[in-house]
Steps between C-alpha positions, in 0.01 A plus 500: 500500500651464847650155443715335233287323238570150634401598856194684371394188309539287815291744703226506238502120475486467880210746520314287244565186704393664825185634338409155366578335835295758693188375325547167683543661842126496570428291809855365512703676766828335394468633144393840636814522718719379210362763262525773765862409573593494130334838454692646796828366362430654162396832654829506691692434177316773310541766768659392831446828684161598360262646757215414265595133500543506879140620536380240250678226695323613816163496322563159345609359835161599640320298233371163609568198278128495420537849345691373199310743275684782675832329437411451134423872480833597657690274262315636195554862606872454564540315169317772308692783670833325436414454132413870478839594647360650819784358713783659299744650751732607220286808428622662824856393432491653152374831640785514755762407239369765261518763773859402592608514135345845458686621809827353373455672163427832670812469716715428196351791309547747785856396589821682410792317341780412743288553812407134558133580454457173316542294821143552634363411157713184500368408847141533380576291191660240725191493720292423192721210405 
């Protein structure tokens, strides 16, 4: 899970609220804009630099307020994908950390006592922290 439990619970609760509110966006441009803005804010919180979300924002911005069914679909898809853990950036971070640790272990194993070979391994461990 990419977020602490309390933040994750807030995101899930907010997605529920947005999904419920989106149902009322039909033929009401003010509600449509409100739901769209709340969705954009949540997308930014979940993944601020996501190219996927940037493309979705562009698509959603092209939707007219009368196309609230599209907005409802976007909200439902993002909610479902979030619940399935599709926006978990920690998977990449874990892979990098694992690689750094393996390199640090190799450096320690290959080093010779008294030759300061432990310093590169310590630098890699520091990078992980």
